[in-house]
C-alpha positions in Angstrom: 10.1 10.3 -16.9 13.1 11.9 -18.6 12.6 12.3 -22.3 16.1 11.2 -23.4 15.3 11.4 -27.1 14.1 15.0 -26.9 17.1 16.1 -24.8 19.6 14.5 -27.2 17.8 16.0 -30.2 17.9 19.5 -28.6 21.6 19.0 -27.8 22.4 18.0 -31.4 20.4 21.0 -32.7 22.4 23.3 -30.4 19.5 24.3 -28.3 21.1 22.8 -25.2 24.7 23.1 -24.1 26.6 20.0 -23.0 26.2 20.9 -19.3 22.5 21.6 -19.8 22.0 18.3 -21.5 24.0 16.5 -18.7 21.9 18.2 -16.1 18.6 17.3 -17.8 19.6 13.7 -18.2 20.7 13.2 -14.6 18.1 15.3 -12.7 14.8 13.9 -11.4 11.6 16.0 -11.5 10.6 17.1 -8.1 8.5 19.8 -6.5 10.1 21.7 -3.6 7.4 22.8 -1.1 10.0 24.0 1.4 9.1 21.5 4.1 9.0 18.6 1.6 10.5 17.6 -1.7 7.9 15.6 -3.7 9.0 12.9 -6.1 7.1 13.6 -9.3 8.8 10.7 -11.2 7.7 7.8 -9.0 4.7 6.9 -11.1 6.9 6.5 -14.2 9.6 4.6 -12.2 7.5 2.5 -10.0 4.0 2.4 -11.3 2.2 4.5 -8.6 2.7 8.0 -7.3 4.4 8.9 -4.1 2.2 7.9 -1.1 1.8 10.4 1.7 2.3 9.2 5.3 0.3 11.9 7.1 1.1 10.9 10.7 3.7 13.4 12.1 2.9 16.0 9.5 0.7 19.0 10.2 -2.7 19.2 8.6 -1.5 22.0 6.4 1.5 20.0 5.3 -0.6 16.9 4.5 -3.2 19.0 2.6 -0.5 20.8 0.5 1.3 17.7 -0.5 -1.9 15.8 -1.3 -3.3 18.8 -3.3 -0.2 18.8 -5.5 -0.5 15.0 -6.1 -4.2 15.0 -6.6 -4.0 17.7 -9.2 -1.4 15.6 -11.1 -2.6 12.0 -10.7 -6.0 10.3 -10.8 -5.2 7.8 -8.0 -3.5 9.1 -4.8 -3.2 7.7 -1.3 -2.6 9.4 2.1 -2.2 7.0 5.0 -2.7 7.6 8.8 -4.5 10.8 8.0 -6.7 12.8 10.4 -10.3 13.4 9.1 -9.5 17.1 9.0 -7.2 16.5 6.1 -10.2 15.0 4.1 -12.4 17.9 5.2 -10.0 20.4 3.8 -9.6 18.5 0.5 -13.2 17.6 -0.1 -14.3 21.1 -1.4 -11.6 21.0 -4.0 -11.6 17.4 -5.1 -15.0 15.9 -5.7 -13.5 12.3 -5.8 -11.6 12.4 -2.6 -12.7 9.8 0.0 -11.9 9.0 3.6 -12.0 5.6 5.3 -12.6 5.8 9.1 -11.3 2.3 9.8 -7.9 2.6 8.1 -7.6 6.4 8.5 -6.8 6.7 4.8 -7.6 9.7 2.6 -7.5 8.9 -1.1 -8.6 9.7 -4.6 -9.5 6.9 -7.0 -10.7 8.6 -10.2 -9.4 5.7 -12.4 -10.9 2.5 -11.0 -9.8 0.1 -13.8 -8.3 -3.2 -12.8 -4.7 -3.1 -14.0 -4.2 -6.8 -13.0 -7.5 -8.1 -14.4 -9.1 -10.9 -12.4 -6.0 -11.8 -10.4 -7.1 -11.8 -6.8 -5.4 -10.5 -3.7 -7.0 -11.9 -0.6 -6.8 -10.1 2.7 -7.4 -12.3 5.7 -7.6 -11.3 9.4 -7.4 -13.3 12.5 -9.9 -11.0 14.4 -12.2 -8.1 14.0 -9.7 -5.9 15.9 -7.2 -6.5 13.0 -9.5 -5.0 10.4 -8.2 -1.4 10.5 -4.7 -2.5 9.4 -6.3 -5.0 7.0 -8.3 -2.2 5.4 -5.2 -0.1 4.9 -3.7 -3.1 3.0 -6.9 -3.9 1.1 -7.7 -0.3 0.0 -4.1 0.3 -1.0 -4.1 -2.7 -3.3 -7.6 -1.8 -4.7 -6.6 1.8 -5.5 -3.5 0.5 -7.3 -5.8 -1.5 -9.5 -6.2 -4.9 -8.0 -9.3 -7.1 -7.3 -9.3 -7.7 -3.6 -11.4 -10.2 -1.6 -11.7 -10.0 2.2 -11.9 -12.8 4.7 -12.2 -11.3 8.1 -12.3 -12.8 11.6 -11.2 -16.3 10.7 -8.4 -16.8 13.3 -7.0 -20.0 14.8 -9.3 -19.8 17.9 -12.0 -21.1 15.6 -10.1 -22.8 12.8 -13.2 -24.1 11.1 -14.0 -20.5 10.0 -10.8 -20.4 8.0 -11.1 -24.0 6.6 -14.6 -23.4 5.4 -13.2 -20.6 3.2 -10.0 -22.4 2.1 -11.1 -23.1 -1.4 -12.0 -19.4 -2.0 -8.7 -18.4 -0.5 -6.8 -20.7 -2.8 -8.2 -18.8 -5.7 -6.1 -15.8 -4.8 -2.8 -15.0 -6.5 -1.4 -13.3 -3.4 -2.5 -13.6 0.3 -2.2 -10.9 2.9 -2.6 -12.3 6.5 -3.2 -9.8 9.3 -3.0 -11.0 12.8 -2.1 -9.8 16.3 -1.9 -11.8 19.6 0.5 -14.7 18.8 0.3 -14.2 15.0 -0.3 -17.9 14.3 -2.7 -17.4 11.4 0.1 -16.6 8.9 1.7 -20.0 9.3 -1.7 -21.8 9.0 -2.5 -20.0 5.8 1.0 -20.6 4.5 0.4 -24.3 4.9 -2.8 -24.2 2.9 -1.9 -22.2 -0.2 0.6 -22.5 -3.0 0.8 -18.7 -3.5 2.8 -16.0 -1.7 1.7 -15.0 1.8 2.5 -11.6 3.2 2.2 -11.6 6.9 1.2 -8.4 8.8 1.7 -8.4 12.6 -0.6 -6.0 14.4 -0.2 -4.4 17.8 -3.5 -6.0 18.9 -3.1 -8.0 22.1 -2.6 -7.9 25.8 0.7 -6.9 27.6 2.9 -9.9 26.6 2.1 -9.1 23.0 4.5 -6.2 23.4 2.6 -3.9 21.0 2.9 -6.5 18.2 6.4 -7.7 18.8 5.3 -11.2 19.7 3.2 -11.5 16.5 6.2 -10.2 14.5 8.6 -12.7 16.0 6.1 -15.6 15.5 5.6 -14.7 11.8 9.4 -14.3 11.3 9.8 -17.8 12.8 7.1 -19.4 10.6 7.9 -22.9 9.5 5.6 -22.4 6.5 7.7 -21.8 3.4 6.6 -18.8 1.3 5.6 -16.5 4.1 7.2 -13.1 4.2 6.7 -10.4 6.8 6.3 -6.6 6.9 6.5 -4.3 9.9 4.0 -4.1 12.7 0.7 -2.5 11.6 2.2 -1.8 8.1 -1.0 -2.5 6.1 0.1 -0.2 3.3 3.5 -1.9 2.9 1.7 -5.3 2.6 -0.8 -3.9 0.0 2.0 -2.3 -2.0 4.0 -5.5 -2.0 1.0 -7.6 -2.9 0.4 -5.3 -5.9 3.9 -5.7 -7.1 3.7 -9.5 -6.9 0.3 -9.5 -8.5 1.7 -7.4 -11.4 4.4 -9.8 -12.3 3.9 -11.7 -15.6 
C-alpha cells in the first residue's frame, strides 16, 4: 500500500521533487520477472495476494512466481498446478502443500480464521465433482474461512441432501458444485436464506457439452439468490464466498 503520509512529508521537506512525489503517489508496486509482472499491492487492496493460475505456464515460470509470493506472504495459492511445481518448491518452503484432487499448490502458514465461526458450505452433486469443489473449499479455507463439506448429495437421491438440510442452513454462504444437468443449485437455493454460488462442472456425457448444459441450467435457475461462476471455476467460487463471508 502506498504510504501517502510519508510521500507528502518527504515532498514538504524537499526530499522529493514534485514529479517524484506524483510518480510515487500514482505508481503501484510490482515485480517485473520479464515474463510476468507480479502485483505486490493486491493483499493491501483486496485482502489476499495475487493467486497464480499455473496452467499454461511452464514449471519454471510457476515456480519463480510462487517463490516470490511465498517469500513475501504467509498464505499463497497456485491453482491448476502440476505436482512438479510442488516438488520444486518443497525443499525451499517447509509449509508448502499439494492437493492431488484440486491440483492446488499452496502455503498456509497463517491458519487463523479471519471470519470467525461464519461457515461456508461446499456441496457437490456427485463424487466426480469433488476436484472442482476442493479447489473452492481449499481456496476459502486458505483465505481464513471455516468450511464444511457436503459431498455426493445430488438430486438423483434427494433424501441425501434433505437429511443434511439443517446443517446446510447453518452456513453463511453456500457453494454448490454440479455437472450433468446442474439441478442441485436450484434445489439448494430453494432451501436456504443465504447466498448460493453455483459452479457448473464439465462432468457429464456428450450432451453435457463439457459443462455448458449445467451452466445454462444454473443461469436459468428459478431460485432467487443463486449466482453462477464459470465452468469448473472452483477458485472463483471460493474467492467470491470469502468476500461475501467477510461482509459485516
